[in-house]
N, CA and C atoms as a LAMMPS dump frame, in Angstrom:
ITEM: TIMESTEP
0
ITEM: NUMBER OF ATOMS
669
ITEM: BOX BOUNDS ff ff ff
-5.0000000000000000e+02 5.0000000000000000e+02
-5.0000000000000000e+02 5.0000000000000000e+02
-5.0000000000000000e+02 5.0000000000000000e+02
ITEM: ATOMS id mol type element x y z
1 1 1 N 92.546 147.26 -185.293
2 1 2 C 93.695 146.364 -184.621
3 1 3 C 93.814 146.139 -183.362
4 2 1 N 93.724 145.071 -182.626
5 2 2 C 93.819 145.037 -181.463
6 2 3 C 95.321 145.221 -180.849
7 3 1 N 95.431 145.67 -180.055
8 3 2 C 96.95 146.374 -179.728
9 3 3 C 97.915 145.027 -178.887
10 4 1 N 98.951 144.857 -179.463
11 4 2 C 99.84 144.286 -178.866
12 4 3 C 100.457 143.991 -177.941
13 5 1 N 100.885 143.078 -177.303
14 5 2 C 101.674 142.956 -176.137
15 5 3 C 102.873 142.418 -176.544
16 6 1 N 104.094 142.23 -175.459
17 6 2 C 105.198 141.75 -175.277
18 6 3 C 105.391 141.47 -174.178
19 7 1 N 105.49 139.679 -174.214
20 7 2 C 105.763 139.116 -172.707
21 7 3 C 107.117 138.746 -172.449
22 8 1 N 107.963 139.166 -171.769
23 8 2 C 108.994 138.533 -171.326
24 8 3 C 109.217 137.664 -170.512
25 9 1 N 109.155 136.264 -171.068
26 9 2 C 109.179 135.072 -169.694
27 9 3 C 110.419 134.501 -169.609
28 10 1 N 110.603 133.885 -168.474
29 10 2 C 111.788 133.142 -168.223
30 10 3 C 111.258 131.629 -168.342
31 11 1 N 111.887 131.044 -169.198
32 11 2 C 112.424 129.47 -169.809
33 11 3 C 112.319 128.644 -168.266
34 12 1 N 113.27 129.115 -167.865
35 12 2 C 113.648 128.388 -166.054
36 12 3 C 115.343 127.76 -167.171
37 13 1 N 115.954 127.41 -166.525
38 13 2 C 117.527 126.835 -166.754
39 13 3 C 117.542 125.767 -167.144
40 14 1 N 116.676 125.055 -168.113
41 14 2 C 116.727 123.756 -168.946
42 14 3 C 115.819 122.794 -169.427
43 15 1 N 115.399 121.927 -167.885
44 15 2 C 114.709 121.037 -167.339
45 15 3 C 113.093 121.426 -167.67
46 16 1 N 112.375 121.356 -168.618
47 16 2 C 111.134 121.828 -169.166
48 16 3 C 109.869 121.703 -167.919
49 17 1 N 110.238 121.188 -167.109
50 17 2 C 109.192 121.186 -165.703
51 17 3 C 109.714 122.26 -164.819
52 18 1 N 110.255 122.679 -165.003
53 18 2 C 110.856 124.499 -163.912
54 18 3 C 110.268 125.552 -164.669
55 19 1 N 109.367 125.69 -165.958
56 19 2 C 108.919 126.863 -166.572
57 19 3 C 107.968 127.475 -165.326
58 20 1 N 107.313 128.523 -164.326
59 20 2 C 106.176 128.753 -164.354
60 20 3 C 105.007 128.401 -165.172
61 21 1 N 103.603 128.079 -163.993
62 21 2 C 102.564 128.072 -164.927
63 21 3 C 102.05 129.072 -165.868
64 22 1 N 102.223 130.551 -165.335
65 22 2 C 102.081 131.857 -165.656
66 22 3 C 102.892 131.576 -167.469
67 23 1 N 104.623 130.837 -167.255
68 23 2 C 104.903 130.941 -168.308
69 23 3 C 104.539 130.416 -169.582
70 24 1 N 103.925 129.037 -168.87
71 24 2 C 103.681 128.398 -170.168
72 24 3 C 102.307 128.62 -170.614
73 25 1 N 101.542 129.009 -169.858
74 25 2 C 100.239 129.545 -170.352
75 25 3 C 100.511 130.336 -171.589
76 26 1 N 101.4 131.206 -171.168
77 26 2 C 101.443 132.544 -172.269
78 26 3 C 102.021 132.227 -173.599
79 27 1 N 102.906 131.059 -173.594
80 27 2 C 103.375 130.103 -174.293
81 27 3 C 101.92 129.632 -175.376
82 28 1 N 101.41 129.074 -174.877
83 28 2 C 99.941 128.265 -175.13
84 28 3 C 99.019 129.248 -176.099
85 29 1 N 98.908 130.309 -175.375
86 29 2 C 98.181 131.369 -175.899
87 29 3 C 98.49 132.164 -176.777
88 30 1 N 100.189 132.399 -177.11
89 30 2 C 100.758 133.331 -178.073
90 30 3 C 100.657 133.545 -179.654
91 31 1 N 100.72 134.598 -179.907
92 31 2 C 100.499 134.597 -181.806
93 31 3 C 101.544 134.479 -181.893
94 32 1 N 103.107 134.849 -181.214
95 32 2 C 104.55 134.475 -181.826
96 32 3 C 105.253 134.174 -180.841
97 33 1 N 106.381 133.516 -180.964
98 33 2 C 107.169 132.947 -179.799
99 33 3 C 108.6 133.128 -180.471
100 34 1 N 109.341 134.512 -179.627
101 34 2 C 110.756 134.715 -180.313
102 34 3 C 111.426 133.877 -179.294
103 35 1 N 111.893 132.899 -179.433
104 35 2 C 112.934 132.309 -178.6
105 35 3 C 114.469 132.151 -178.933
106 36 1 N 115.388 131.677 -177.448
107 36 2 C 117.071 131.558 -177.946
108 36 3 C 117.529 130.548 -177.673
109 37 1 N 118.959 130.188 -177.856
110 37 2 C 119.154 128.731 -177.454
111 37 3 C 118.825 128.347 -175.978
112 38 1 N 118.977 128.832 -175.35
113 38 2 C 119.095 128.609 -174.154
114 38 3 C 117.777 128.041 -173.406
115 39 1 N 116.713 128.5 -174.509
116 39 2 C 115.235 128.197 -174.091
117 39 3 C 114.949 126.424 -174.32
118 40 1 N 114.666 125.376 -173.376
119 40 2 C 114.012 125.027 -174.379
120 40 3 C 113.072 124.037 -175.223
121 41 1 N 113.759 123.887 -176.347
122 41 2 C 112.566 123.277 -177.198
123 41 3 C 111.199 122.73 -177.277
124 42 1 N 111.29 122 -176.2
125 42 2 C 109.769 120.702 -175.516
126 42 3 C 109.274 121.677 -175.003
127 43 1 N 109.258 123.451 -174.719
128 43 2 C 108.382 124.186 -174.136
129 43 3 C 107.636 124.558 -175.397
130 44 1 N 107.983 124.578 -176.527
131 44 2 C 107.053 125.512 -177.687
132 44 3 C 105.788 124.029 -177.904
133 45 1 N 104.749 125.041 -178.436
134 45 2 C 103.413 123.916 -178.638
135 45 3 C 104.091 123.419 -179.395
136 46 1 N 103.378 122.149 -179.292
137 46 2 C 103.454 120.876 -180.676
138 46 3 C 102.912 120.99 -181.669
139 47 1 N 103.335 121.101 -182.973
140 47 2 C 102.802 121.038 -184.477
141 47 3 C 102.964 122.976 -184.456
142 48 1 N 103.832 123.247 -184.001
143 48 2 C 103.508 125.237 -184.281
144 48 3 C 104.369 124.508 -185.458
145 49 1 N 105.726 123.957 -185.761
146 49 2 C 106.618 124.309 -186.942
147 49 3 C 106.18 123.989 -187.924
148 50 1 N 104.975 123.044 -188.169
149 50 2 C 104.317 122.563 -189.389
150 50 3 C 102.721 123.704 -189.276
151 51 1 N 102.328 123.825 -188.515
152 51 2 C 101.245 125.102 -188.67
153 51 3 C 101.636 125.966 -188.598
154 52 1 N 102.307 126.337 -188.37
155 52 2 C 102.796 127.753 -187.885
156 52 3 C 101.726 129.143 -187.172
157 53 1 N 101.398 127.978 -186.28
158 53 2 C 100.73 128.853 -184.806
159 53 3 C 101.278 127.925 -183.609
160 54 1 N 101.743 128.787 -183.269
161 54 2 C 101.789 130.125 -183.171
162 54 3 C 103.362 130.622 -183.774
163 55 1 N 103.446 131.456 -184.524
164 55 2 C 104.765 131.739 -185.481
165 55 3 C 105.915 131.666 -184.36
166 56 1 N 106.865 131.289 -184.642
167 56 2 C 108.27 130.853 -184.157
168 56 3 C 109.237 131.261 -184.881
169 57 1 N 110.006 132.326 -184.253
170 57 2 C 111.018 132.919 -184.538
171 57 3 C 112.752 132.696 -183.734
172 58 1 N 113.332 132.137 -184.822
173 58 2 C 114.177 131.369 -183.682
174 58 3 C 115.53 132.965 -183.603
175 59 1 N 116.398 133.348 -182.506
176 59 2 C 116.846 134.55 -182.319
177 59 3 C 118.45 133.946 -181.697
178 60 1 N 118.669 132.851 -181.861
179 60 2 C 119.436 131.987 -180.706
180 60 3 C 121.321 132.96 -180.784
181 61 1 N 122.144 133.013 -180.335
182 61 2 C 123.081 133.86 -180.418
183 61 3 C 124.293 132.497 -180.073
184 62 1 N 124.163 131.163 -180.077
185 62 2 C 125.111 130.018 -180
186 62 3 C 125.589 129.71 -181.598
187 63 1 N 125.544 130.13 -182.5
188 63 2 C 126.266 130.337 -183.945
189 63 3 C 126.996 131.218 -184.01
190 64 1 N 128.097 131.042 -185.016
191 64 2 C 129.083 131.673 -185.164
192 64 3 C 128.615 133.183 -185.326
193 65 1 N 129.418 134.535 -185.2
194 65 2 C 128.968 135.949 -185.389
195 65 3 C 128.351 136.21 -186.414
196 66 1 N 128.827 135.359 -187.701
197 66 2 C 128.497 135.574 -189.222
198 66 3 C 126.536 135.251 -188.919
199 67 1 N 126.426 134.105 -188.383
200 67 2 C 125.39 133.983 -188.279
201 67 3 C 124.076 134.493 -187.344
202 68 1 N 124.751 135.213 -185.942
203 68 2 C 123.87 135.469 -185.169
204 68 3 C 122.991 136.576 -185.24
205 69 1 N 122.211 136.811 -184.358
206 69 2 C 121.416 137.717 -184.747
207 69 3 C 121.673 138.848 -183.405
208 70 1 N 121.503 140.183 -184.136
209 70 2 C 122.416 141.323 -183.103
210 70 3 C 121.159 141.402 -181.609
211 71 1 N 121.149 141.613 -180.934
212 71 2 C 119.981 142.431 -179.895
213 71 3 C 119.355 143.514 -180.338
214 72 1 N 119.947 144.734 -181.407
215 72 2 C 118.925 145.296 -181.861
216 72 3 C 117.881 144.805 -182.875
217 73 1 N 118.51 143.583 -183.885
218 73 2 C 117.628 143.16 -184.819
219 73 3 C 116.404 142.395 -183.651
220 74 1 N 116.443 141.566 -182.363
221 74 2 C 115.376 141.777 -181.487
222 74 3 C 114.936 142.514 -181.317
223 75 1 N 115.155 143.409 -180.895
224 75 2 C 114.216 144.438 -180.402
225 75 3 C 113.545 145.064 -181.359
226 76 1 N 114.298 144.86 -182.188
227 76 2 C 112.956 145.324 -183.85
228 76 3 C 112.119 144.514 -184.241
229 77 1 N 112.3 143.047 -184.262
230 77 2 C 111.221 142.276 -184.299
231 77 3 C 110.362 142.223 -183.304
232 78 1 N 110.744 142.222 -182.087
233 78 2 C 109.585 142.153 -180.646
234 78 3 C 108.165 143.367 -181.11
235 79 1 N 109.029 144.726 -181.328
236 79 2 C 108.287 145.857 -181.892
237 79 3 C 107.813 145.846 -182.812
238 80 1 N 107.918 145.152 -183.87
239 80 2 C 107.098 144.812 -184.947
240 80 3 C 105.731 144.065 -184.987
241 81 1 N 106.618 142.706 -184.489
242 81 2 C 104.825 141.86 -184.201
243 81 3 C 104.511 142.617 -182.966
244 82 1 N 104.851 143.061 -182.178
245 82 2 C 103.508 143.927 -181.563
246 82 3 C 102.581 144.744 -181.899
247 83 1 N 103.484 145.705 -182.978
248 83 2 C 102.649 146.838 -183.711
249 83 3 C 101.424 146.141 -184.708
250 84 1 N 101.583 144.899 -184.453
251 84 2 C 101.239 143.947 -185.835
252 84 3 C 99.778 143.436 -184.946
253 85 1 N 99.471 144.109 -183.851
254 85 2 C 98.613 143.287 -182.71
255 85 3 C 98.876 142.088 -182.321
256 86 1 N 99.935 141.644 -182.377
257 86 2 C 100.4 140.211 -182.103
258 86 3 C 100.354 140.005 -180.472
259 87 1 N 100.04 138.963 -179.608
260 87 2 C 100.522 138.632 -178.348
261 87 3 C 101.829 138.154 -178.802
262 88 1 N 103.07 138.785 -178.443
263 88 2 C 104.1 138.279 -178.321
264 88 3 C 104.902 137.529 -176.856
265 89 1 N 105.174 136.345 -176.842
266 89 2 C 106.371 135.792 -175.856
267 89 3 C 107.589 135.713 -176.358
268 90 1 N 108.573 136.708 -175.876
269 90 2 C 109.902 136.423 -175.617
270 90 3 C 110.203 135.604 -174.788
271 91 1 N 110.612 134.513 -175.043
272 91 2 C 111.028 133.208 -174.1
273 91 3 C 112.886 132.828 -174.249
274 92 1 N 112.968 133.288 -173.393
275 92 2 C 114.161 133.824 -172.681
276 92 3 C 114.971 132.416 -171.59
277 93 1 N 116.415 131.914 -171.754
278 93 2 C 116.695 130.684 -170.82
279 93 3 C 116.738 131.564 -169.235
280 94 1 N 116.398 130.665 -168.197
281 94 2 C 116.629 131.022 -166.969
282 94 3 C 115.344 132.062 -166.534
283 95 1 N 115.986 133.582 -166.085
284 95 2 C 115.244 134.407 -165.623
285 95 3 C 115.547 135.861 -166.649
286 96 1 N 114.511 136.458 -167.261
287 96 2 C 114.986 137.419 -167.994
288 96 3 C 115.47 138.833 -167.604
289 97 1 N 115.743 138.786 -166.352
290 97 2 C 116.556 139.933 -165.995
291 97 3 C 118.002 139.507 -164.984
292 98 1 N 118.404 137.946 -164.92
293 98 2 C 119.519 137.529 -164.968
294 98 3 C 120.022 137.157 -165.977
295 99 1 N 121.531 138.216 -166.521
296 99 2 C 122.198 138.394 -166.732
297 99 3 C 121.396 137.518 -168.65
298 100 1 N 120.469 137.967 -168.527
299 100 2 C 119.654 137.556 -169.981
300 100 3 C 119.284 138.623 -170.772
301 101 1 N 119.478 139.971 -170.596
302 101 2 C 119.851 140.869 -171.616
303 101 3 C 117.81 141.306 -171.439
304 102 1 N 117.24 140.689 -170.634
305 102 2 C 115.581 141.278 -170.705
306 102 3 C 115.494 142.509 -170.212
307 103 1 N 116.395 143.118 -169.334
308 103 2 C 116.037 144.672 -169.453
309 103 3 C 116.627 145.39 -170.222
310 104 1 N 117.418 145.101 -171.267
311 104 2 C 118.005 145.981 -172.393
312 104 3 C 116.494 145.841 -173.743
313 105 1 N 115.641 144.689 -173.502
314 105 2 C 114.29 143.991 -174.153
315 105 3 C 113.372 144.947 -173.563
316 106 1 N 113.282 145.368 -171.948
317 106 2 C 112.24 146.171 -171.842
318 106 3 C 112.405 147.455 -171.452
319 107 1 N 113.378 148.225 -172.198
320 107 2 C 113.916 149.415 -172.335
321 107 3 C 113.494 149.319 -173.895
322 108 1 N 113.741 148.831 -174.492
323 108 2 C 113.021 148.763 -175.884
324 108 3 C 111.935 149.237 -176.367
325 109 1 N 111.129 148.06 -175.601
326 109 2 C 109.618 148.312 -175.699
327 109 3 C 109.147 149.721 -174.656
328 110 1 N 109.615 150.206 -173.585
329 110 2 C 109.254 150.765 -173.266
330 110 3 C 109.457 152.444 -174.506
331 111 1 N 110.507 152.507 -174.452
332 111 2 C 111.101 153.588 -175.806
333 111 3 C 110.315 153.718 -176.875
334 112 1 N 109.608 152.074 -177.256
335 112 2 C 108.893 152.493 -178.47
336 112 3 C 107.193 152.481 -178.427
337 113 1 N 107.075 152.308 -176.57
338 113 2 C 105.474 152.587 -176.352
339 113 3 C 105.061 151.187 -176.391
340 114 1 N 105.483 150.324 -176.205
341 114 2 C 105.231 148.403 -176.709
342 114 3 C 104.506 148.32 -175.591
343 115 1 N 103.735 147.898 -174.684
344 115 2 C 103.23 147.371 -173.666
345 115 3 C 103.722 146.204 -173.34
346 116 1 N 104.25 145.933 -172.382
347 116 2 C 105.12 144.601 -172.176
348 116 3 C 104.808 144.016 -170.17
349 117 1 N 105.107 143.187 -170.458
350 117 2 C 105.106 142.45 -168.542
351 117 3 C 106.516 141.112 -169.019
352 118 1 N 106.72 141.132 -167.613
353 118 2 C 107.952 140.434 -167.188
354 118 3 C 107.163 139.028 -166.191
355 119 1 N 107.84 138.265 -166.644
356 119 2 C 107.501 136.757 -166.083
357 119 3 C 108.594 136.273 -165.723
358 120 1 N 109.244 136.08 -164.661
359 120 2 C 110.36 135.771 -163.867
360 120 3 C 110.538 133.946 -164.663
361 121 1 N 111.432 133.615 -163.741
362 121 2 C 112.155 132.939 -164.095
363 121 3 C 113.009 132.103 -163.187
364 122 1 N 113.178 130.535 -163.191
365 122 2 C 114.29 130.025 -161.986
366 122 3 C 115.561 130.134 -163.285
367 123 1 N 116.573 130.472 -161.867
368 123 2 C 117.458 131.046 -162.988
369 123 3 C 118.333 129.395 -162.38
370 124 1 N 119.651 129.732 -163.641
371 124 2 C 120.474 128.216 -163.421
372 124 3 C 121.305 128.762 -162.354
373 125 1 N 121.817 129.365 -161.493
374 125 2 C 122.249 129.842 -160.981
375 125 3 C 121.706 129.559 -159.404
376 126 1 N 120.879 128.935 -159.265
377 126 2 C 120.233 128.619 -158.48
378 126 3 C 119.666 127.032 -158.645
379 127 1 N 119.154 126.544 -159.292
380 127 2 C 118.436 125.215 -159.786
381 127 3 C 119.793 124.149 -160.468
382 128 1 N 120.73 124.649 -160.885
383 128 2 C 121.778 123.541 -161.381
384 128 3 C 122.97 123.039 -160.353
385 129 1 N 123.132 124.221 -159.181
386 129 2 C 123.443 123.512 -158.174
387 129 3 C 122.814 122.355 -157.323
388 130 1 N 121.626 123.08 -157.262
389 130 2 C 120.443 122.546 -156.062
390 130 3 C 120.253 120.826 -157.423
391 131 1 N 120.055 120.877 -158.661
392 131 2 C 120.356 119.744 -159.049
393 131 3 C 121.528 118.397 -158.822
394 132 1 N 122.6 119.5 -158.23
395 132 2 C 123.647 118.62 -158.122
396 132 3 C 123.942 118.47 -157.076
397 133 1 N 123.096 118.528 -155.464
398 133 2 C 122.91 118.518 -154.243
399 133 3 C 123.511 119.345 -153.779
400 134 1 N 123.888 120.795 -154.525
401 134 2 C 124.72 121.442 -153.753
402 134 3 C 123.876 122.947 -153.364
403 135 1 N 123.799 123.294 -152.213
404 135 2 C 122.531 124.792 -151.769
405 135 3 C 123.5 125.394 -152.219
406 136 1 N 123.5 126.485 -152.454
407 136 2 C 123.933 128.044 -152.581
408 136 3 C 124.199 128.389 -151.067
409 137 1 N 123.532 128.154 -150.716
410 137 2 C 123.582 128.497 -148.885
411 137 3 C 123.066 127.699 -147.94
412 138 1 N 123.802 128.121 -146.742
413 138 2 C 123.594 126.993 -145.63
414 138 3 C 123.931 127.805 -144.003
415 139 1 N 122.766 127.339 -143.367
416 139 2 C 122.717 128.041 -142.23
417 139 3 C 124.147 128.042 -141.771
418 140 1 N 124.832 127.254 -141.735
419 140 2 C 126.21 126.852 -141.141
420 140 3 C 127.218 127.26 -141.738
421 141 1 N 127.383 127.586 -143.139
422 141 2 C 128.051 127.422 -144.3
423 141 3 C 128.02 129.066 -144.694
424 142 1 N 127.064 129.499 -145.79
425 142 2 C 127.654 130.192 -146.014
426 142 3 C 125.856 130.997 -146.019
427 143 1 N 125.877 132.479 -145.572
428 143 2 C 124.655 132.967 -145.427
429 143 3 C 124.994 134.435 -146.616
430 144 1 N 125.309 133.9 -147.837
431 144 2 C 124.59 134.833 -148.424
432 144 3 C 125.694 134.313 -149.893
433 145 1 N 124.87 134.877 -150.996
434 145 2 C 125.177 134.437 -152.054
435 145 3 C 125.555 135.283 -152.979
436 146 1 N 126.338 135.131 -154.327
437 146 2 C 126.581 136.497 -155.271
438 146 3 C 126.651 135.92 -156.658
439 147 1 N 125.938 136.381 -157.436
440 147 2 C 125.974 136.242 -158.663
441 147 3 C 127.017 137.208 -159.442
442 148 1 N 127.819 136.351 -160.053
443 148 2 C 128.6 137.469 -161.023
444 148 3 C 128.551 136.779 -162.252
445 149 1 N 128.598 137.98 -163.312
446 149 2 C 129.129 136.845 -165.033
447 149 3 C 130.157 137.201 -165.06
448 150 1 N 130.52 136.194 -165.506
449 150 2 C 132.57 135.993 -166.323
450 150 3 C 132.168 136.407 -167.241
451 151 1 N 131.245 136.809 -168.223
452 151 2 C 131.479 137.384 -169.282
453 151 3 C 130.814 138.647 -169.617
454 152 1 N 131.535 139.37 -169.328
455 152 2 C 131.351 140.437 -169.495
456 152 3 C 131.136 141.818 -170.897
457 153 1 N 130.504 142.718 -171.15
458 153 2 C 130.449 143.377 -172.572
459 153 3 C 131.687 143.711 -173.067
460 154 1 N 132.224 143.138 -173.939
461 154 2 C 133.512 143.433 -174.28
462 154 3 C 133.689 145.31 -174.408
463 155 1 N 132.319 145.675 -174.565
464 155 2 C 132.808 147.24 -175.216
465 155 3 C 132.874 147.807 -174.132
466 156 1 N 133.01 147.562 -172.732
467 156 2 C 133.325 147.764 -171.41
468 156 3 C 134.511 148.262 -171.718
469 157 1 N 134.956 149.134 -170.8
470 157 2 C 136.714 149.732 -171.003
471 157 3 C 137.325 149.015 -169.889
472 158 1 N 136.815 148.425 -169.074
473 158 2 C 137.01 147.57 -167.703
474 158 3 C 136.204 147.094 -167.055
475 159 1 N 136.259 145.992 -166.627
476 159 2 C 135.268 144.922 -165.353
477 159 3 C 134.86 145.691 -164.815
478 160 1 N 133.634 145.493 -164.287
479 160 2 C 132.727 146.14 -162.98
480 160 3 C 132.815 145.574 -162.036
481 161 1 N 133.763 144.198 -161.657
482 161 2 C 133.451 143.311 -160.993
483 161 3 C 134.988 143.59 -160.026
484 162 1 N 134.322 143.96 -158.599
485 162 2 C 135.584 143.574 -157.876
486 162 3 C 136.105 142.5 -157.457
487 163 1 N 136.752 141.407 -157.76
488 163 2 C 137.006 140.258 -157.65
489 163 3 C 137.505 140.342 -156.205
490 164 1 N 138.452 141.524 -155.538
491 164 2 C 139.341 141.226 -154.615
492 164 3 C 138.56 141.32 -153.282
493 165 1 N 137.172 142.378 -153.405
494 165 2 C 135.934 142.308 -152.603
495 165 3 C 135.462 141.042 -152.161
496 166 1 N 135.188 140.557 -153.451
497 166 2 C 134.069 139.293 -153.483
498 166 3 C 135.081 138.372 -152.457
499 167 1 N 136.511 138.219 -152.93
500 167 2 C 137.291 137.147 -152.3
501 167 3 C 137.284 137.507 -150.672
502 168 1 N 136.871 138.432 -150.481
503 168 2 C 136.476 138.833 -148.827
504 168 3 C 135.502 139.012 -147.974
505 169 1 N 134.466 139.039 -148.971
506 169 2 C 133.179 139.09 -148.764
507 169 3 C 132.976 137.546 -148.032
508 170 1 N 133.041 136.567 -148.227
509 170 2 C 132.606 135.434 -147.502
510 170 3 C 131.086 134.815 -148.584
511 171 1 N 130.918 133.342 -147.841
512 171 2 C 129.112 133.249 -149.102
513 171 3 C 129.954 132.686 -150.202
514 172 1 N 128.704 132.259 -150.743
515 172 2 C 128.993 131.953 -151.85
516 172 3 C 128.611 132.606 -153.249
517 173 1 N 130.268 132.136 -154.111
518 173 2 C 130.131 133.279 -155.558
519 173 3 C 129.443 132.076 -156.156
520 174 1 N 128.736 132.446 -157.263
521 174 2 C 128.221 131.533 -158.402
522 174 3 C 128.47 132.243 -159.817
523 175 1 N 129.496 131.939 -160.41
524 175 2 C 129.811 132.549 -162.048
525 175 3 C 128.797 131.599 -162.99
526 176 1 N 128.036 132.737 -164.01
527 176 2 C 128.04 132.454 -165.159
528 176 3 C 128.789 132.605 -166.062
529 177 1 N 128.534 131.845 -167.47
530 177 2 C 129.607 131.665 -168.054
531 177 3 C 130.915 132.212 -168.293
532 178 1 N 131.345 130.9 -167.372
533 178 2 C 132.731 131.16 -166.782
534 178 3 C 133.772 130.079 -166.882
535 179 1 N 133.845 129.471 -168.141
536 179 2 C 134.458 128.554 -168.547
537 179 3 C 135.724 128.759 -168.961
538 180 1 N 135.736 129.74 -169.971
539 180 2 C 136.702 130.159 -170.403
540 180 3 C 137.85 131.315 -169.264
541 181 1 N 137.149 131.691 -168.555
542 181 2 C 138.004 132.6 -167.684
543 181 3 C 138.15 132.054 -166.257
544 182 1 N 137.878 130.26 -166.159
545 182 2 C 137.61 130.541 -164.775
546 182 3 C 138.894 129.884 -163.994
547 183 1 N 140.074 130.324 -165.036
548 183 2 C 141.41 129.548 -164.542
549 183 3 C 141.631 131.128 -163.6
550 184 1 N 142.097 132.035 -164.58
551 184 2 C 142.203 133.394 -164.121
552 184 3 C 141.379 134.522 -163.308
553 185 1 N 139.964 133.606 -163.188
554 185 2 C 139.235 134.784 -161.998
555 185 3 C 139.455 133.658 -160.562
556 186 1 N 139.849 131.959 -160.886
557 186 2 C 140.088 131.452 -159.605
558 186 3 C 141.797 132.051 -158.562
559 187 1 N 142.693 132.508 -159.672
560 187 2 C 144.038 132.73 -159.379
561 187 3 C 144.019 134.339 -158.822
562 188 1 N 142.785 135.317 -159.386
563 188 2 C 142.531 136.29 -158.996
564 188 3 C 142.02 136.23 -157.242
565 189 1 N 141.493 135.333 -157.607
566 189 2 C 140.63 135.093 -155.975
567 189 3 C 141.342 134.527 -154.94
568 190 1 N 142.131 133.729 -155.518
569 190 2 C 142.743 133.435 -154.459
570 190 3 C 144.412 134.48 -154.072
571 191 1 N 144.494 134.99 -154.818
572 191 2 C 145.631 136.285 -154.632
573 191 3 C 144.749 137.337 -153.497
574 192 1 N 143.836 137.215 -154.183
575 192 2 C 142.926 138.254 -152.939
576 192 3 C 143.026 137.57 -151.504
577 193 1 N 143.247 136.441 -151.349
578 193 2 C 143.007 135.67 -150.28
579 193 3 C 142.162 135.047 -149.854
580 194 1 N 141.535 134.232 -150.69
581 194 2 C 140.524 133.233 -150.853
582 194 3 C 141.22 131.807 -150.675
583 195 1 N 140.646 131.249 -149.564
584 195 2 C 141.734 130.265 -149.311
585 195 3 C 142.01 129.149 -150.617
586 196 1 N 143.177 128.83 -151.091
587 196 2 C 143.386 127.819 -152.144
588 196 3 C 142.263 126.841 -152.222
589 197 1 N 142.32 125.872 -150.987
590 197 2 C 141.463 124.196 -150.779
591 197 3 C 139.903 124.699 -150.378
592 198 1 N 139.326 125.73 -150.797
593 198 2 C 137.779 125.856 -150.27
594 198 3 C 136.999 125.025 -151.669
595 199 1 N 135.971 124.548 -150.931
596 199 2 C 135.38 123.43 -151.934
597 199 3 C 135.144 124.492 -153.362
598 200 1 N 134.877 123.838 -154.647
599 200 2 C 134.368 124.358 -155.963
600 200 3 C 134.101 123.127 -157.074
601 201 1 N 132.72 124.003 -157.385
602 201 2 C 132.402 123.265 -158.813
603 201 3 C 132.229 123.774 -159.484
604 202 1 N 132.297 123.264 -160.535
605 202 2 C 131.662 123.579 -162.158
606 202 3 C 130.63 122.937 -162.653
607 203 1 N 129.852 122.91 -163.205
608 203 2 C 128.402 122.338 -163.637
609 203 3 C 128.144 122.714 -164.917
610 204 1 N 127.413 121.64 -165.902
611 204 2 C 127.405 122.424 -167.279
612 204 3 C 126.765 121.439 -167.796
613 205 1 N 125.604 122.117 -168.397
614 205 2 C 124.533 121.847 -168.667
615 205 3 C 123.799 121.518 -167.693
616 206 1 N 123.423 122.566 -166.79
617 206 2 C 122.465 122.448 -165.595
618 206 3 C 121.255 121.872 -165.811
619 207 1 N 120.5 121.329 -164.954
620 207 2 C 118.957 120.379 -165.035
621 207 3 C 118.415 119.587 -166.244
622 208 1 N 119.7 119.905 -167.581
623 208 2 C 119.49 118.79 -168.541
624 208 3 C 119.485 117.423 -168.317
625 209 1 N 119.129 116.616 -168.725
626 209 2 C 119.332 115.051 -168.181
627 209 3 C 120.78 114.885 -168.724
628 210 1 N 121.624 115.525 -169.186
629 210 2 C 123.033 115.245 -169.704
630 210 3 C 124.198 116.204 -168.811
631 211 1 N 123.43 116.578 -167.525
632 211 2 C 124.252 117.528 -166.212
633 211 3 C 125.181 116.911 -165.998
634 212 1 N 126.284 117.518 -166.146
635 212 2 C 127.812 117.305 -165.912
636 212 3 C 128.191 117.715 -164.757
637 213 1 N 128.815 117.463 -163.807
638 213 2 C 129.044 118.409 -162.079
639 213 3 C 131.079 117.846 -162.097
640 214 1 N 131.567 118.574 -161.823
641 214 2 C 132.979 118.584 -161.216
642 214 3 C 133.384 119.104 -159.783
643 215 1 N 133.277 118.407 -159.291
644 215 2 C 133.974 119.016 -157.438
645 215 3 C 135.358 119.066 -157.425
646 216 1 N 136.11 120.144 -156.669
647 216 2 C 137.506 120.302 -156.892
648 216 3 C 137.55 121.365 -155.739
649 217 1 N 138.282 121.809 -155.219
650 217 2 C 139.044 122.95 -154.649
651 217 3 C 138.935 124.056 -155.565
652 218 1 N 139.074 125.223 -155.06
653 218 2 C 139.392 126.723 -156.166
654 218 3 C 140.613 126.54 -156.699
655 219 1 N 141.746 125.849 -155.97
656 219 2 C 142.866 125.795 -157.207
657 219 3 C 143.101 125.032 -158.045
658 220 1 N 142.325 123.729 -157.781
659 220 2 C 142.05 122.653 -158.595
660 220 3 C 141.027 122.463 -160.31
661 221 1 N 140.273 123.789 -159.601
662 221 2 C 138.834 123.401 -160.346
663 221 3 C 139.234 123.229 -162.325
664 222 1 N 140.097 124.417 -162.438
665 222 2 C 140.263 124.429 -163.864
666 222 3 C 141.05 123.629 -164.411
667 223 1 N 142.42 123.121 -163.851
668 223 2 C 142.756 122.259 -164.361
669 223 3 C 142.525 121.008 -164.777
């Protein structure tokens, strides 16, 4: 049997035109595609759902906890398919290593002695602001950018993010998955010294046709 291999492919932020050429080639030549909720289904090969080629496995986590697929189950599925001799594309929204658990899946493949390759993708933290006309860096305004998850692992005993340091560091702060905690984060940043009237924006459905952008100040954005 031919040895299988897993490709951790970044699908980009939503617009199907933003996937890399390498990523699309791998999808079209795969034996199996394991995809999540943030990967645009338009990237899947036409007719795959009816022909079963490639095999499609949806492992999204957007449904309630009752219907969610655990990370351990995803890891086990990737190992199983690869050991069957299949070329497996693990299609992940954005970039596999940007808050996408791609590093955990890479570790699992390494531990199981499964050959794997990482194919980077465009991350929403850059693409969504760009589609809204907002550069994350500007020579005269912001010479650095910090990517932060606003939804940390609940198993952690405490946050790993030093919001006080970020408030004083300058540059642009890009929050991922921050809708529920936006108000408290903004309050923390203001208390740490960030100007309440500094420009701020929130973007929903970045790079999709229904992208929505709200521009305000740090103090009023969550209102």
